[in-house]
C-alpha positions as CSV (number, residue, x, y, z in Angstrom):
1,M,-0.3,-0.1,-0.3
2,S,1.2,3.7,-0.7
3,V,2.5,6.2,1.8
4,M,0.4,8.9,2.7
5,K,1.7,12.5,2.5
6,T,2.0,14.9,5.0
7,E,3.5,18.8,5.2
8,F,3.7,20.9,7.7
9,T,3.9,24.8,7.8
10,E,4.5,27.2,10.8
11,V,2.5,29.9,8.8
12,S,3.5,32.5,12.2
13,E,4.2,31.5,15.6
14,T,-0.1,30.7,16.4
15,R,-1.2,29.5,12.7
16,K,-0.3,26.4,11.5
17,Q,-1.1,24.2,8.0
18,L,-1.2,20.7,7.8
19,S,-0.8,19.6,4.0
20,F,-2.2,15.8,2.9
21,E,-2.3,13.7,-0.4
22,I,-3.7,10.3,0.5
23,P,-3.0,7.7,-2.0
24,P,-5.2,6.0,-4.3
25,D,-4.7,2.2,-3.3
26,V,-6.0,4.6,0.2
27,V,-8.9,6.1,-0.6
28,E,-10.3,2.8,-2.8
29,V,-10.0,0.7,0.7
30,E,-12.4,4.0,2.4
31,I,-14.7,3.6,-0.5
32,D,-15.6,0.2,-0.6
33,R,-16.5,-0.1,2.7
34,V,-18.3,2.6,2.8
35,A,-20.1,1.2,-0.4
36,R,-20.4,-2.0,1.3
37,A,-22.3,-0.3,4.1
38,Y,-24.8,1.3,1.7
39,T,-25.4,-2.0,0.3
40,Q,-27.1,-3.3,3.0
41,S,-29.9,-0.4,3.1
42,A,-30.0,-0.1,-0.4
43,R,-33.2,0.7,-2.6
44,V,-32.6,0.5,-6.1
45,P,-35.6,-0.9,-8.8
46,G,-34.8,-4.0,-9.8
47,F,-32.8,-5.8,-6.8
48,R,-33.8,-7.4,-3.5
49,P,-32.8,-5.5,-0.7
50,G,-29.2,-6.0,0.8
51,K,-29.0,-7.9,-3.0
52,V,-27.6,-4.9,-4.9
53,P,-24.4,-4.9,-6.5
54,P,-21.5,-3.1,-5.2
55,K,-21.0,-1.5,-8.1
56,V,-24.3,-0.3,-8.9
57,V,-24.3,1.2,-5.4
58,R,-21.1,3.0,-5.9
59,Q,-22.2,4.4,-8.9
60,R,-25.8,5.6,-7.7
61,Y,-24.7,6.7,-4.6
62,K,-21.2,8.4,-5.9
63,E,-21.9,11.4,-4.3
64,Q,-23.1,10.1,-0.4
65,I,-20.3,7.7,-0.3
66,L,-17.8,10.3,-1.3
67,H,-19.0,12.3,1.8
68,D,-19.1,10.3,4.0
69,V,-15.4,9.0,3.6
70,A,-14.7,12.4,3.5
71,H,-16.4,12.8,6.5
72,D,-15.1,9.9,8.4
73,L,-11.3,9.5,7.5
74,V,-10.1,13.4,6.8
75,P,-10.6,13.6,11.4
76,R,-8.6,10.8,12.0
77,L,-6.2,11.8,9.3
78,V,-5.7,15.5,11.2
79,N,-6.8,13.8,14.6
80,D,-3.6,11.6,14.1
81,A,-1.3,13.9,12.4
82,L,-1.3,16.5,15.3
83,R,-0.7,13.7,17.7
84,E,2.3,12.5,15.6
85,H,3.2,16.2,15.9
86,G,2.8,16.9,19.3
87,L,1.0,19.7,18.0
88,E,-3.0,21.0,20.2
89,P,-5.2,23.3,18.2
90,V,-7.1,25.6,20.2
91,A,-9.9,25.2,18.5
92,S,-10.9,22.7,15.8
93,P,-8.9,23.0,12.7
94,D,-10.6,24.8,9.6
95,I,-10.4,22.1,6.5
96,K,-9.4,23.7,2.9
97,E,-9.0,22.7,-0.3
98,L,-10.6,19.1,0.0
99,V,-9.9,17.2,-3.7
100,L,-11.4,13.3,-3.1
101,E,-12.6,11.5,-6.7
102,E,-12.1,8.0,-7.6
103,G,-8.8,6.3,-8.7
104,Q,-6.9,10.0,-7.7
105,P,-5.2,10.6,-4.4
106,M,-7.6,13.0,-2.0
107,T,-5.7,16.0,-0.5
108,F,-6.6,18.5,1.2
109,Q,-5.4,21.1,4.0
110,A,-6.1,22.0,8.0
111,D,-5.3,25.2,8.8
112,F,-5.6,25.6,12.7
113,E,-4.0,27.6,15.7
114,T,-2.1,26.6,18.5
115,L,-0.8,28.8,21.5
116,P,2.4,30.2,20.6
117,V,5.2,29.2,23.7
118,I,4.4,31.3,26.9
119,E,7.3,32.6,28.9
120,P,6.4,34.7,31.8
121,G,9.8,36.0,33.1
122,E,9.9,37.0,36.9
123,Y,6.7,37.2,38.6
124,T,7.5,36.7,42.0
125,S,7.8,40.1,42.8
126,L,6.1,42.0,40.2
127,S,6.9,45.6,40.6
128,L,3.6,47.7,40.8
129,Q,1.9,51.4,41.7
130,K,-1.3,51.2,43.5
131,P,-3.3,54.5,43.1
132,P,-4.3,56.6,46.0
133,A,-8.3,55.8,47.4
134,V,-8.3,59.5,48.2
135,L,-12.6,60.5,47.7
136,E,-12.9,64.5,45.7
137,V,-13.6,67.4,46.8
138,G,-18.0,67.5,47.7
139,A,-17.9,63.9,46.5
140,V,-20.4,63.4,50.3
141,D,-22.3,66.3,48.9
142,Q,-22.9,64.6,45.4
143,A,-23.9,62.1,46.2
144,L,-26.8,63.1,49.0
145,E,-28.1,65.3,46.0
146,Q,-28.7,62.2,44.0
147,L,-30.1,60.2,47.0
148,Q,-32.5,63.7,47.3
149,A,-33.3,63.5,43.5
150,R,-34.3,59.5,43.9
151,H,-36.2,60.0,47.1
152,A,-38.4,63.4,45.3
153,R,-42.4,63.4,45.6
154,W,-44.5,64.4,42.8
155,Q,-47.3,67.0,43.0
156,P,-49.5,67.6,40.8
157,V,-49.4,71.0,38.6
158,E,-53.2,72.9,38.5
159,G,-53.5,76.4,37.2
160,R,-51.0,77.2,34.9
161,G,-49.5,75.4,32.0
162,A,-46.4,73.4,31.7
163,E,-43.0,75.0,32.2
164,A,-39.4,73.5,32.4
165,G,-39.1,71.1,34.8
166,D,-42.5,69.9,34.6
167,T,-43.2,66.3,33.9
168,L,-46.4,65.5,30.9
169,L,-48.1,62.2,30.6
170,L,-48.7,61.7,27.2
171,D,-50.5,59.6,25.1
172,L,-49.2,60.6,21.6
173,T,-49.8,59.2,17.9
174,R,-46.4,59.6,15.7
175,T,-46.6,59.3,12.2
176,K,-43.1,58.9,10.0
177,R,-42.9,60.1,6.4
178,G,-42.0,58.4,3.3
179,Q,-38.4,59.6,2.4
180,L,-38.1,62.7,0.4
181,I,-36.8,61.1,-3.0
182,V,-39.4,61.4,-6.2
183,V,-38.4,59.1,-9.2
184,P,-39.5,60.7,-11.9
185,G,-43.2,58.3,-13.4
186,E,-43.1,57.2,-10.0
187,T,-45.5,57.9,-6.9
188,P,-43.8,59.1,-3.7
189,P,-43.8,56.5,-1.4
190,P,-46.8,57.2,1.4
191,A,-46.3,57.9,5.3
192,E,-45.5,54.9,7.6
193,T,-48.3,53.4,9.6
194,P,-49.1,55.7,12.0
195,E,-47.8,54.7,15.8
196,S,-49.8,55.0,18.9
197,L,-48.2,55.5,22.3
198,E,-50.3,55.7,25.4
199,N,-49.1,57.1,29.0
200,V,-45.4,58.4,27.8
201,S,-43.8,60.7,30.4
202,V,-41.6,63.8,29.2
203,E,-40.2,66.2,31.1
204,I,-39.9,69.9,29.7
205,G,-36.4,70.0,29.3
206,A,-34.3,66.5,29.9
207,S,-31.4,66.3,27.5
208,A,-32.7,63.0,26.3
209,N,-36.0,64.9,24.9
210,P,-36.3,64.6,20.7
211,P,-35.7,67.8,18.6
212,G,-38.1,70.1,18.9
213,F,-40.2,68.4,21.5
214,D,-39.4,71.6,24.6
215,E,-40.8,73.6,22.4
216,H,-43.7,71.9,22.0
217,L,-44.9,71.1,24.7
218,T,-44.2,74.1,26.6
219,G,-47.5,75.7,28.0
220,A,-49.8,72.6,27.1
221,T,-52.3,72.4,29.7
222,D,-54.3,69.3,31.1
223,G,-56.5,67.6,28.5
224,E,-55.3,70.1,25.8
225,Q,-54.3,67.7,22.1
226,R,-51.4,69.6,20.5
227,S,-50.1,68.2,16.8
228,F,-46.5,69.2,15.8
229,T,-44.0,67.7,13.3
230,V,-40.1,66.8,14.0
231,T,-37.7,66.6,12.0
232,Y,-34.6,64.4,13.5
233,P,-30.7,65.0,13.1
234,A,-28.9,62.3,11.5
235,D,-26.7,61.1,13.3
236,Y,-30.1,60.2,16.7
237,E,-29.3,57.4,18.6
238,I,-32.2,55.2,17.2
239,A,-31.0,54.5,13.9
240,E,-35.4,53.9,12.8
241,L,-36.0,57.6,13.6
242,A,-32.0,59.5,12.3
243,G,-32.8,61.5,9.7
244,A,-36.5,61.2,9.7
245,T,-40.1,63.6,9.6
246,V,-42.4,62.6,12.1
247,D,-45.7,64.2,12.7
248,Y,-46.7,63.8,16.1
249,Q,-50.8,64.2,17.4
250,V,-50.7,64.4,21.8
251,T,-53.0,64.7,24.0
252,V,-52.0,65.7,27.9
253,K,-53.5,63.4,30.5
254,G,-51.7,65.0,33.6
255,L,-48.6,67.4,34.8
256,R,-46.8,67.1,37.8
257,R,-43.7,68.3,39.3
258,R,-40.8,66.9,41.0
259,E,-40.8,68.3,44.9
260,L,-37.4,67.7,46.7
261,L,-37.2,66.8,50.2
262,A,-34.9,69.1,52.8
263,I,-31.9,67.4,53.2
264,D,-31.9,67.5,57.2
265,D,-32.5,65.1,59.8
266,D,-36.1,63.8,59.0
267,F,-34.3,63.4,55.2
268,A,-32.0,60.7,56.6
269,K,-34.7,59.2,58.1
270,E,-36.6,58.6,55.7
271,V,-34.0,57.5,53.4
272,S,-32.2,55.2,55.7
273,D,-31.5,53.6,59.4
274,V,-30.1,56.9,60.5
275,E,-31.5,59.6,62.7
276,T,-29.6,62.5,61.8
277,L,-27.7,64.4,58.6
278,D,-24.4,64.0,60.0
279,A,-24.9,60.2,60.3
280,L,-26.0,59.4,57.2
281,R,-23.0,61.5,55.3
282,E,-20.3,59.4,57.6
283,R,-22.6,56.6,56.4
284,I,-22.4,58.1,52.8
285,R,-18.6,59.0,52.6
286,E,-17.8,55.5,54.2
287,D,-19.6,53.9,50.9
288,L,-17.7,56.1,49.4
289,Q,-14.0,55.1,50.6
290,Q,-15.0,51.5,50.3
291,G,-15.8,51.6,46.6
292,A,-13.0,54.3,45.8
293,E,-10.4,51.4,47.8
294,A,-12.1,48.7,45.1
295,D,-11.1,50.7,42.5
296,A,-7.8,51.2,43.6
297,D,-7.3,47.4,44.2
298,H,-9.1,47.2,40.8
299,A,-6.4,49.8,39.5
300,V,-3.6,47.3,40.6
301,R,-5.0,43.8,39.3
302,H,-5.4,45.3,35.8
303,A,-1.5,46.3,36.3
304,V,-1.1,42.9,37.0
305,L,-3.1,41.8,34.3
306,Q,-1.0,44.5,31.8
307,Q,2.7,43.7,32.9
308,L,1.4,40.0,31.9
309,A,0.3,40.5,28.8
310,T,3.8,42.1,27.3
311,R,5.5,39.2,28.2
312,L,3.4,37.3,25.0
313,P,4.6,38.3,21.8
314,A,1.4,37.0,20.3
315,A,-2.2,36.2,20.7
316,P,-4.0,33.0,18.5
317,E,-6.8,35.0,16.7
318,V,-9.6,32.2,17.2
319,L,-8.9,33.5,21.4
320,V,-8.8,37.0,20.6
321,D,-12.7,36.7,18.4
322,Q,-14.0,34.7,21.3
323,E,-13.0,37.4,23.4
324,V,-14.6,40.3,21.2
325,D,-17.8,37.6,21.1
326,R,-17.8,38.1,25.1
327,R,-17.7,41.6,25.2
328,L,-20.0,42.2,22.1
329,E,-22.8,39.8,24.4
330,E,-21.8,41.9,27.3
331,F,-22.6,45.3,26.0
332,V,-26.0,44.3,24.3
333,R,-26.9,42.4,27.1
334,R,-26.6,45.8,29.0
335,L,-28.3,47.7,26.4
336,I,-31.1,45.3,27.0
337,D,-31.4,46.2,30.5
338,Q,-31.8,49.6,30.1
339,G,-34.6,48.5,28.0
340,L,-33.0,49.6,24.2
341,D,-33.4,47.5,21.5
342,P,-30.3,46.6,20.1
343,M,-31.3,46.8,16.6
344,Q,-32.1,50.6,16.5
345,V,-29.3,51.9,18.3
346,N,-27.0,54.1,16.4
347,I,-24.5,51.6,16.4
348,D,-22.0,50.6,14.2
349,W,-21.4,46.9,15.2
350,R,-18.8,46.5,13.1
351,E,-17.0,49.4,14.2
352,F,-18.0,48.0,17.7
353,R,-15.9,45.2,17.2
354,E,-12.7,46.7,15.6
355,R,-12.6,49.1,18.5
356,Q,-12.6,45.7,21.0
357,R,-10.1,44.1,18.9
358,E,-7.0,45.7,21.0
359,A,-8.4,45.4,25.0
360,A,-9.6,41.3,24.2
361,V,-5.8,40.9,22.3
362,E,-4.6,42.2,25.9
363,T,-6.6,40.3,27.5
364,V,-6.2,36.6,26.2
365,K,-2.3,37.6,26.3
366,S,-2.4,38.0,30.1
367,T,-5.3,35.4,31.0
368,L,-2.9,32.8,29.1
369,V,0.6,33.6,31.1
370,L,-1.8,33.8,34.4
371,D,-2.8,29.9,33.5
372,E,1.0,29.2,33.1
373,I,1.8,30.4,36.0
374,A,-0.9,28.9,37.4
375,R,0.6,25.6,35.6
376,R,3.9,26.1,36.9
377,E,2.9,27.3,40.4
378,A,0.4,24.5,40.9
379,I,-2.4,25.8,41.5
380,A,-5.9,24.8,41.2
381,A,-8.9,25.3,42.0
382,T,-10.8,22.4,44.4
383,D,-13.8,20.5,44.7
384,E,-14.7,22.7,47.9
385,E,-13.9,26.2,46.1
386,L,-16.2,24.7,43.3
387,D,-19.1,24.2,45.5
388,A,-19.0,27.3,47.0
389,E,-19.0,29.0,43.9
390,I,-22.1,27.7,43.2
391,A,-23.8,28.2,46.6
392,K,-23.6,31.5,45.4
393,F,-24.5,31.7,42.5
394,A,-27.1,29.3,44.1
395,E,-28.1,32.1,46.8
396,R,-28.1,35.2,43.9
397,A,-30.7,33.5,41.7
398,G,-32.1,31.8,44.2
399,R,-32.2,28.6,43.3
400,T,-30.8,25.2,44.5
401,P,-27.4,24.4,44.8
402,A,-27.9,20.5,42.6
403,S,-30.0,23.1,40.3
404,V,-27.7,25.6,39.4
405,R,-25.4,22.6,39.3
406,A,-26.6,20.5,37.2
407,R,-27.4,23.6,34.5
408,L,-23.7,24.3,34.7
409,E,-23.1,20.8,34.1
410,K,-25.9,20.5,31.0
411,E,-24.4,24.3,29.6
412,N,-20.7,22.1,29.6
413,A,-19.8,25.1,32.1
414,L,-18.0,23.8,35.3
415,P,-14.6,24.2,33.1
416,R,-15.5,27.6,32.6
417,L,-16.4,28.3,36.3
418,L,-13.1,25.8,37.4
419,A,-10.6,28.1,35.3
420,G,-12.7,31.3,36.8
421,I,-11.5,30.6,40.8
422,Q,-7.7,29.1,39.4
423,R,-7.2,32.3,37.5
424,E,-8.7,34.3,40.9
425,K,-6.4,32.3,43.0
426,T,-3.2,33.0,40.7
427,M,-3.8,36.7,40.6
428,T,-3.9,36.3,44.9
429,W,-0.6,34.3,44.6
430,L,1.0,36.9,42.8
431,L,-0.5,40.1,44.9
432,E,0.7,38.7,47.9
433,R,4.2,38.6,46.2
434,A,4.3,41.8,44.6
435,Q,5.9,45.4,45.7
436,I,2.7,47.2,45.4
437,T,3.8,51.4,46.2
438,T,1.0,54.0,47.1
């Protein structure tokens, strides 16, 4: 039997390629094996089941047989070659330029990426700077004002028209006009179907208001109906309204105004479990200080990751793409949590992905170096630590640890959770040995 030819090419530090040429006699053995299996179930007019001649089967089911041969043979050949060369792809190889014909050698290429050689260098005494956890001047007063705004009370407005600071409750109908592009000999497109919305709140003077809303609603009274037209700017954040001209019909159902509570001891009792304003200010100061210290700790951790990332010359593109996808999914979830439709916001998603790429490369590099340090120092997640992490998830979700574990196992997410615990332990190990100055 002829010998199979395999050629290995190192395209870059992370990207590799294997080229295969399988002799015709090896291919023929596989074709014959698959064809015989087809003979048992083939249904061909004029022949009894199981009695169809192999030659007829190979002619009638040629495409399916060749497909099955490639589907079965290619993975086996690639896996054998990877083991022979001592290669571990970070993702399934991409099979390209497959040529498979009876009586001819089968040829194809397997493109894939591997981890680069990871040399973390000296890491037992990293030199780090920790920013001071100092509160800005006026931070407590600003937090008090935000607390005051959240606990404002609403009072109805009577006897006058709406003015800046008032909030109107509206029923409105909006109709977006057709594009004002007239093609000679054709009828201009009609306006879109009117859209009706009920109980819409609009505060006069709010920065989020569409252009022109404030001037068209100022002076309106309870029960009044108004009609007006708004032309949105071309860069408006809601894509479906960007550059559009929209006709509005509104009915005012009520007016109210936000009334702020005085910031005093009564206010402290109203918004917290302390008795005096001084105690509330001290509580806020402590909370802000804890937040500042957490930010400083985060800055140190980020500095560790930045240093580790510089010690790896390249990152596999497939891992970078996965990290970009993760960041995109996280951003979309935040939009949904804010009540925004990701498909309607005015975002160039291709450009967004590109902006994430540099940070994604740094994340992948630092994570790979962190994992290598864990391997060298024999740092691993224990079963007890995994159980504790699952218990935290269960408590936050209001579910039992057993049900959370079952879901994680079903989604094959336990390895990712274990990796996260290991990386957190490795980060703690590094920080305990680092030289940190403030």
